[in-house]
C-alpha positions in Angstrom: -42.1 17.0 -12.6 -38.8 15.8 -11.4 -38.0 12.1 -10.8 -35.0 10.2 -9.4 -34.4 6.5 -8.9 -31.9 5.4 -6.3 -30.4 1.9 -5.9 -28.1 1.1 -2.9 -26.6 -2.4 -2.8 -23.0 -1.9 -3.7 -20.0 -1.2 -1.4 -20.7 0.6 1.9 -22.9 3.6 1.3 -22.6 4.1 -2.4 -25.8 4.7 -4.4 -26.5 4.6 -8.1 -28.7 7.6 -9.0 -30.7 7.7 -12.2 -32.6 10.7 -13.4 -34.1 10.2 -16.8 -31.2 9.5 -19.2 -28.7 10.7 -16.7 -26.9 8.8 -13.9 -24.3 9.3 -11.3 -22.9 7.8 -8.1 -23.4 9.3 -4.7 -21.5 8.2 -1.6 -20.2 9.4 1.7 -16.6 10.5 2.2 -14.1 8.0 3.7 -14.3 9.8 7.0 -17.9 8.7 7.3 -17.4 5.1 6.2 -18.0 5.6 2.5 -15.6 5.1 -0.4 -16.0 8.7 -1.7 -17.3 7.2 -5.0 -19.3 10.3 -5.7 -20.7 13.5 -4.2 -22.3 13.2 -0.8 -26.1 13.9 -0.4 -25.6 17.4 0.9 -23.2 18.1 -1.9 -26.0 17.1 -4.4 -28.4 19.4 -2.5 -26.1 22.3 -2.9 -25.5 21.5 -6.6 -29.2 21.5 -7.1 -29.7 24.8 -5.5 -26.7 26.3 -7.3 -27.7 25.0 -10.7 -31.3 26.2 -10.3 -30.0 29.7 -9.3 -27.6 30.0 -12.2 -30.1 28.7 -14.7 -32.9 31.0 -13.4 -30.6 34.1 -13.4 -29.4 33.4 -16.9 -32.9 32.9 -18.2 -34.1 36.1 -16.5 -31.2 38.1 -17.9 -31.7 36.7 -21.4 -35.4 37.6 -21.3 -34.5 41.2 -20.3 -31.6 41.3 -22.8 -29.1 42.1 -20.0 -25.4 41.6 -20.6 -25.0 38.8 -18.1 -22.1 36.7 -19.4 -21.6 34.2 -16.6 -23.0 33.2 -13.2 -20.6 31.7 -10.7 -21.8 30.3 -7.4 -20.1 28.9 -4.3 -22.3 27.2 -1.7 -21.7 25.7 1.7 -23.9 23.9 4.2 -23.5 23.5 8.0 -25.7 22.8 11.0 -26.2 25.5 13.7 -28.4 25.2 16.7 -30.0 22.1 15.2 -30.9 23.9 11.9 -29.4 23.7 8.5 -27.7 26.8 7.2 -26.7 27.4 3.6 -24.5 30.2 2.4 -24.8 31.0 -1.3 -22.2 33.4 -2.8 -22.9 34.6 -6.3 -20.6 36.3 -8.8 -22.3 38.0 -11.8 -20.0 38.5 -14.7 -20.9 41.1 -17.4 -21.5 44.8 -17.8 -24.5 45.0 -15.4 -25.5 48.2 -13.6 -26.3 48.2 -9.9 -30.1 48.1 -10.6 -29.7 45.0 -12.7 -27.4 43.3 -10.1 -29.9 44.1 -7.3 -32.8 42.7 -9.3 -30.8 39.5 -10.0 -30.0 39.2 -6.3 -33.7 39.5 -5.6 -34.6 36.8 -8.3 -32.0 34.5 -6.7 -34.1 34.5 -3.5 -37.1 33.3 -5.4 -35.8 30.5 -7.7 -37.8 27.3 -7.6 -35.3 25.2 -5.6 -34.7 28.2 -3.2 -38.4 28.4 -2.5 -38.7 24.7 -2.0 -36.0 24.7 0.6 -37.2 27.9 2.3 -40.8 26.6 2.5 -39.8 23.1 3.7 -41.3 20.7 1.2 -43.9 18.1 2.4 -42.4 14.6 2.1 -44.6 11.6 2.0 -42.9 8.2 2.5 -44.5 5.1 1.2 -42.8 1.8 2.1 -43.3 -0.6 -0.8 -43.9 -4.4 -0.4 
């Protein structure tokens, strides 16, 4: 189970993000009134999707004992016709044959975060006293 704690009381839109023993700042860029003190929320979303993809592909290849040396991703997000669009480019480094590469591309479409985004997670909001 994942958990994040967010506190926003500092300058402009900056937020302190704590996830277990890890922390970071998130903010909006200066063009949107922030101080650019950290990645913007959509940047974090792309980082989550990309990290999950890389980890899942590396785990799968290791389990199959395939020669995957590195996974490199480049992700972008934009709005089109009122809908979010994400482009995920993947480079697979290593002596993989075309069947292995195709299988890893198929696995990328079914990583946990990919499926969460594709299936539109149910979000419950509870306003605390």
